C-alpha positions, 0 to 999 in steps of 0.5 A: 107225332111220332106216328106221323113221322113214320108215315111221311117216311114210309110214303117217301120210301113208296115213291122212291120205290115207284121212281126206281121201278119206272126207271128200270125200263128206260135204263134196259132200254138205253142199254140195249146195242143200237143197229148196225148201220154203214155196212160196206165193202172195202178193199185192202192192201191184200189184192186177195181180201177185201173187208166189210166194214160198219159204223160203231154201235153205241154199247156194243162191246163185239159184232157177230158176222152172218152170212147166208147163200144169196137169196137163201133165208138160212144164215150161220154166224160166221164171227165174233168181232171186237172190231168194226171189220171183217175179211172176206176173200176177193176170188169168186165162190158161192155168192153170199149175203152178209149182214152184222148185228152188235152185242153188249157183254155188259147187259147181255142184249144184242142190237137189231140187224144191219141190212144185207150186202152181197159182196160177189157181183153176179155171174157174168152172162151173154158172152158173145165173140166173132173171128174179127177179135170182137167179145161182148158180154151182158152188163152184171150187177155188182160189177165195177170193171171186168177182168179179160184173161187171154190164155192159149192151150195150158199156158199162163194167162197172156194178157190181161186187161181191165175195161170200165163198166161205166165205158161199155161191156165189150172188147177187142182182142188182137189174139182172137184170131189165133187158134185155140185161144180161150177167153175168161171174163170176170166181173169185178166189184169195186173192191175188188170182190171177183164174180164167176167168170164166163168163157168164150173158146175161139177157133180161129184160123184153125185150118180144120173143121171136118175132114175124113180119110183113111190111113194108119194111126201113129199113136194114141194116148191118155189125153191131159182133159179127163176121159180124152185121148189125143190120136195122130192119124195120117190120110194115106191119099193127101199125106196129111197128118191130123192130131185131134182130141177124142172124147166119150161121143166118139162112134168107133167101129171094130170093123164089123159094125160092132161099137167100141168105147175110146177106152176099148179102141185105144187099148186095140191100138196100143199094141198094133201101131200103124193099124189102118183106119177110115176116119170122119172127124168134126171139130167141136167149134166151141172146146180147145184141145188142151193138148196142142192138137189141131182140134178137139173132135165133138165127133168121131167115126172110126173103123178099124181095117179101112180096106174092107 
């Protein structure tokens, strides 16, 4: 009888052990955080920041945020957060994709990665314009609307307007006819994240495209644009003075066929104001001077001592 009782207890213990063993994988599986879903981008009260947001994952005690340059497979963990939100800048920069996964510190397990999201719109492309005041560009992936910034010279933006992406991909800007105007078109997502802008440089009613003549150089100084010089020169015959920006593409001649760089040319004239030159200047219609000059010169053939 006693032996039978011992056998019964042993059998029950064996069955209990089997039940526990069979239940362990289910407990372990249940403790694995669920996959993060609902990854999205939302606007915030701060226009300089947007927020990645996602739904709660079961068993999660924190969330890991990863990012990679768009199209890359090299991911970097950028944050571990307790909340279901992560702030990102709205200013255009490197176009990143993001993904998120949950982590359980209690069970030391990770959930599956969420789907990917790329908050920044594609780069704007296809921007064209004409002297009637029209701008047009290609539809930009990820853009909800487009911001247009109009700048004259180096001043602060004079005008900023928003074009709804559902309406069209063009704009009419009255300032277009003015010389030295720069138009910047920026794609913006629904959450306010900006893509890389495109620029259009207006020549408008600028009176000069190509000029030539001979006369004195009143001054030549370093320009505000890197590697440039601002030169004031007059045509003796017409009495017209021109202020132009020269860059490294200018062709300069010492008067004997010897080539000079803009730096050498400026140095030669620095101590000799009023030196006569012969000049042929061709304006670049796609650049602004940034210096209040009449136009930016792509090609300049200048010869010292014009009388020879």
